[in-house]
C-alpha positions in Angstrom: -39.0 -19.1 -39.4 -36.5 -16.5 -40.5 -33.2 -16.3 -38.7 -33.3 -19.8 -37.1 -29.9 -20.6 -38.5 -28.3 -17.5 -36.9 -26.8 -18.2 -33.5 -26.2 -15.5 -30.9 -22.7 -15.5 -29.6 -21.9 -15.4 -25.9 -19.7 -12.7 -24.5 -17.0 -15.4 -23.8 -17.1 -16.5 -27.5 -16.7 -12.9 -28.7 -13.9 -12.3 -26.2 -12.1 -15.4 -27.4 -12.4 -14.4 -31.0 -10.9 -11.0 -30.2 -8.1 -12.5 -28.2 -7.1 -14.7 -31.1 -6.8 -11.6 -33.3 -4.3 -10.0 -31.0 -0.7 -10.7 -31.9 1.8 -10.6 -29.2 5.5 -10.7 -30.1 7.8 -13.2 -28.5 9.7 -10.3 -26.9 6.6 -8.8 -25.4 5.5 -12.2 -24.1 9.0 -12.7 -22.6 8.8 -9.3 -20.9 5.4 -10.0 -19.5 6.5 -13.4 -18.1 9.6 -12.0 -16.5 7.8 -9.0 -14.9 5.3 -11.5 -13.5 8.2 -13.6 -12.2 9.7 -10.5 -10.5 6.4 -9.9 -8.8 6.3 -13.5 -7.5 9.9 -13.1 -6.2 9.0 -9.9 -4.4 5.9 -11.6 -2.9 8.1 -14.5 -1.6 10.6 -12.0 -0.2 7.8 -10.2 1.7 6.4 -13.4 3.1 9.5 -15.4 4.0 11.8 -14.3 6.8 15.1 -15.6 5.4 14.6 -14.9 1.7 17.7 -13.5 0.1 16.4 -11.1 -2.5 19.8 -9.9 -3.5 21.1 -13.5 -4.2 18.0 -14.5 -6.2 18.1 -11.2 -8.2 21.8 -11.8 -9.1 20.8 -14.9 -10.9 19.3 -12.9 -13.8 21.3 -11.1 -16.5 20.7 -8.4 -19.1 17.3 -7.3 -20.1 15.7 -10.2 -18.3 17.2 -8.8 -15.1 15.6 -5.5 -15.9 12.2 -7.1 -16.4 12.4 -9.0 -13.1 13.5 -5.8 -11.4 10.5 -3.9 -12.9 8.1 -6.6 -11.7 9.6 -6.9 -8.2 9.8 -3.1 -7.7 6.2 -2.6 -8.8 4.9 -5.0 -6.2 7.1 -3.6 -3.5 6.0 -0.1 -4.3 2.4 -1.2 -4.3 2.8 -2.7 -0.8 3.9 0.7 0.7 1.1 2.2 2.7 0.6 4.5 5.7 1.6 2.7 8.9 -1.8 2.2 10.5 -0.7 -0.8 12.5 2.4 -2.6 13.7 2.0 -5.3 11.0 1.9 -2.6 8.2 4.9 -0.8 9.8 6.9 -4.1 9.6 5.8 -4.8 6.0 6.7 -1.2 4.9 10.2 -1.6 6.4 10.8 -4.8 4.5 9.4 -3.4 1.3 11.7 -0.4 1.5 14.6 -2.6 2.2 13.7 -4.6 -0.9 13.4 -1.4 -3.0 16.9 -0.4 -1.8 18.3 -3.8 -2.8 16.8 -3.6 -6.3 17.3 0.1 -7.0 19.4 1.0 -10.1 20.3 4.4 -8.9 21.3 3.6 -5.3 21.7 7.2 -4.1 18.4 8.4 -5.6 16.6 5.3 -4.3 18.1 5.7 -0.8 17.2 9.4 -0.7 13.5 8.7 -1.6 13.3 5.7 0.8 14.6 8.0 3.6 11.9 10.6 2.7 9.3 7.8 2.9 10.5 6.7 6.3 10.4 10.3 7.5 6.9 10.6 6.1 5.8 7.5 8.0 7.4 8.7 11.3 5.8 12.2 10.9 2.4 10.6 10.1 2.5 8.4 13.2 3.6 11.3 15.4 1.0 13.8 14.0 -1.8 11.2 14.2 -1.0 10.5 17.9 -0.8 14.2 18.7 -4.1 14.9 17.0 -5.7 12.0 18.8 -4.5 13.3 22.2 -5.5 16.9 21.4 -9.0 15.8 20.4 -9.3 13.6 23.4 -8.5 16.6 25.7 -10.9 18.9 23.8 -13.8 16.4 24.1 -12.9 15.7 27.8 -13.1 19.4 28.5 -16.4 19.7 26.7 -17.9 16.8 28.6 -16.3 17.5 32.0 -19.5 18.5 33.8 -21.5 15.6 32.5 -18.6 13.2 33.2 -18.2 14.4 36.8 -21.9 14.1 37.5 -22.1 10.6 36.1 -18.9 9.5 37.9 -20.4 10.7 41.2 -23.3 8.4 40.4 -20.9 5.5 39.9 -20.7 5.5 36.1 -17.3 5.4 34.4 -17.1 7.4 31.2 -14.4 6.6 28.6 -13.9 9.6 26.3 -12.7 7.5 23.4 -16.0 5.5 23.5 -18.2 8.6 23.2 -20.1 9.0 19.9 -19.0 12.6 19.6 -15.3 11.7 20.0 -15.6 8.8 17.5 -17.3 10.9 14.9 -14.8 13.8 15.2 -11.8 11.4 15.3 -13.0 9.7 12.1 -13.3 13.0 10.3 -9.9 14.3 11.4 -8.2 10.9 10.8 -9.6 10.7 7.2 -8.3 14.2 6.4 -4.9 13.4 7.9 -4.7 10.1 6.0 -5.7 11.7 2.7 -3.0 14.3 3.0 -0.3 11.8 3.8 -1.4 9.4 1.2 -1.0 12.1 -1.5 2.6 12.8 -0.3 3.4 9.0 -0.2 2.1 8.6 -3.8 4.4 11.4 -5.0 7.4 9.7 -3.4 6.5 6.3 -4.7 6.1 7.7 -8.3 9.8 8.9 -8.1 11.2 5.5 -7.0 
């Protein structure tokens, strides 16, 4: 039969052949390794309570220090997100503190970090205000039905009503989207 000697290569074999053809300079490999090391350091910093980021960072010199800084800052920036819970709020605070420690231009970094903190505070306040406003609106809308049901011995929780949940989800998604866009803009400038 024709073609019996021809073997079909697997995707893995093709990928390995291509990888062998790629030449990475020792400098590029060094940069990649130290950026990765910076990310690991930032990860430890975020997880461990008494981790001294400043002290660890001072152990590096020259361009290696720059690579480590780049990796650590990229992970810390990536961890910044809207404070939807107390845990996230705490993580944001620590990430911002780390970004301040590692920042080259201290004044610029501090200014942007303050803007991010203000954004987080405004987000939380606006979200709470919108929630209470919506709760009052739905409560007003359901007042008659609620009073009738309560007279019959039923307790109606506004927050558990499908109408409230649906509307809150819609409003919350819009609010989150708007604030996430602002946050992304600040993070890009760090």
